[in-house]
N, C-alpha and C positions, 0 to 999 in steps of 0.2 A: 465549445470549449471548454472556455474560460470564464463563463457569464455568470452572471448575481447567484444564478438558481443552482448553483453549484457550492458557493459558498458556506452557507447555513452550515450542515454539515461536518467540515473538519473546524470550523470554528467548536462545536460541541464535541468536536475530539478531541481539540487541545483545550477545550479549560480545561480539562483534568491529565493530559497525556505529555507532561514535560520533557524536552531534549533540554541535554548537555550545550552549549554556548560554540562548547571546540568538536557537538558532534559528527559522526562521517556517516552520512545516511542516505538509504536507496532508495529509493519512490518505484517500483516497480508500476507500469501502466501508462509511467507520466501524464501520458493525453496531451495536453493544450502546458500544463508546466506551472498550473497555479498556484497545487500545494507545494509546486516546487520553490515556485517563489517565496510565498508561507514561511517554510521553515530554513530558508535561508534568511528569512529575519529576524528564526527566534532563534540562530547556532552563528550569529554571522563571527565567529572566529573554525565553523567547518567545514565541510565538502559535501555536497548533496548529487547525487549522480540518479539522471533517472531513465530511465527503462522500458523499451511500449516497442510493439514490433507493428506498427503504421507509420508507414513514412510518415504521411500525413502530419501525425502526432508528434516525430520530432522534430517534424520540418516551426509545426510553429509553437513548439517546446524551447528548440533553439532563442527563433525569435526572440518569442516572450523574456528570459531570461538572460539576454543577449551578453548583454558588461558583467555579467556572473561566467557566463562562461567564457569569454575574452581576459574575465582578471582569475580564468582558472580556479572560478571558487563552486562550479556546477559544471556538470560531465550530460551530456547525453546519450546516452546509446539504444543500436538495434537490437533485441534479440529479444528471449522466450523466457519466463519466468519459469517452465521444465526446464531447460540447457542455458543457465549463465552465463552470457561468458567473463568471470569473475572465478579471482580469486577468492579460495575460502579463509574465513574471517580476519574478512577486512569492512565490517559495518559495525557501527555499535545498536543502527534503530534500520529495520524497513519498513515501510509500509506499502500497502495496498487500498489505493483509494479509490470502487469505485470500477476490481478491475476481476475478482476474482470468480464473476460471473462467467468471462471469456474462459478461462482454466483449460486445459481439455483435461487436467487431474490435480483437484483440489489436497491431493496428497502429494504429490509429488511435485509440488506447486511448493509445499511446510517443509521440505523434505528438501528442497534444494534456498529458501530462507535460513533453512539451519544453518546449512550448509557454509553459506556466507558470511552469515552471523556472526561476529567475535563471542569466548566466554560474555556470557552475562547478556548479553544484546536482546532486544525488543522488536519482535515482531508488533504493528497495529494495522487491523482490517478492520474496517472501516465502509456498512454499505448502508447507502439509498432506503434499499428496499429489504425488512425484515426475514423472506420466507414463510413466513406466516397468514399472508392474508389466498383468498381464492384469484384475485389479482394477478399475480405474481406468478401462479401455473401459465394463470392466463397468459401473460406477458413470457412469457418462455415460449411458447406457440405459436407467439406469433414474433418475436424475431423470430425464436428457431437457432437451435445450436446455442444458444444460454441456458446456465441456471443458473436459479438466484436458493443461494442456501441461509438456513435457519444459525444462531449463534451458537448453539451443540450442538450444529455439526461440520458447523467451525472449529470453535471446543476441539469437538473427539479428533480432527485431523491435527490439529497443532498438537494435542495431547499423544497420539502416535506417532509422530516423527520424529519424539520427543522433548516438546518441549515442556516446562515447570511455566511457574507462580499464571496458572491463565484465567482470565477474570474477561467476565464479559457484559456492555451495560446498552443499554434499549432503551429508545427515544419509542414509546409505547406511539404516541399523538402523532408523530413527524414517520415512527420506526424503522430511526435507522439504528444502526448498530454498530457497537465496536468491539473488538475482542483484540486484548493483547496477551501477550506471553514475552516470556526470557528464557534462554537457550540458557542451561546448562552452565553454571560457575566450572566446571571439570567433573 
């Protein structure tokens, strides 16, 4: 979960995505917690909350960020993006690294993210597969129950949910994609 193989894409994302040092961040599909650790380093006066459905991921993420959890700079919660157990408008940033593949409904997930973001807040969706290769269709069939989206499909879902200022980046050689958008301020 926290291996070096998964570090290249978030490093690429954070070359351009900047986070305020006091940001309140939600990492949807937090997995083993490596991105939580990375974001905690970027916002030493902030708070990062991880959300995941997997009990194993919750355990690994809590252990990996034990000091920050103990210091209440980090919270790890069980839950689903489709119905997040969170209040409205509490996060400055919501991230989703390598997780939308597993969402039952991308549009519903985008709407829920919009709900928990503060006005002006930013969503960051990043994947290691760009959805443009025939290999992606093979992976979907082999794994079953997943969907690999293109950046255009993600953009459309975010636009339909009500996001503005939607931008997409694509590293074609590595097939990384990152889509960012903002919740309107009013």
